[in-house]
C-alpha positions, -999 to +999 in steps of 0.1 A: -845-419-249-816-405-230-804-369-230-780-358-257-747-354-239-712-364-248-703-394-227-670-398-208-666-434-219-664-445-256-651-412-270-628-413-299-624-377-309-651-355-294-677-380-283-703-368-308-709-401-325-710-419-291-736-394-279-758-399-310-754-437-307-766-436-271-795-413-281-807-435-309-799-469-294-772-481-318-735-488-313-709-461-315-691-480-343-722-480-364-727-443-359-690-436-368-694-457-400-726-438-409-708-405-404-678-415-425-700-427-453-720-394-452-687-375-456-685-389-491-717-370-500-717-332-505-730-312-476-720-296-443-715-329-423-681-319-409-694-285-398-724-301-381-700-324-363-679-295-351-710-276-340-723-306-320-688-310-304-689-274-293-725-271-282-733-305-267-726-306-230-702-331-216-715-358-192-713-348-156-690-368-134-702-383-101-684-368-072-672-393-046-667-384-009-633-391+004 
């Protein structure tokens, strides 16, 4: 499994669904659909998303020498 970091590519809002999709080996679209479907259920899904957005580190960029 890969580390849980928000990727630079494939972000829509914060990159949380893309990070979870990478971690669990699914597509980002599938993870977004699962998140949207879970928002129909009672619970703190939106707060968890915001927390992950704040606390997950962003993916590091590779520096190129000029």
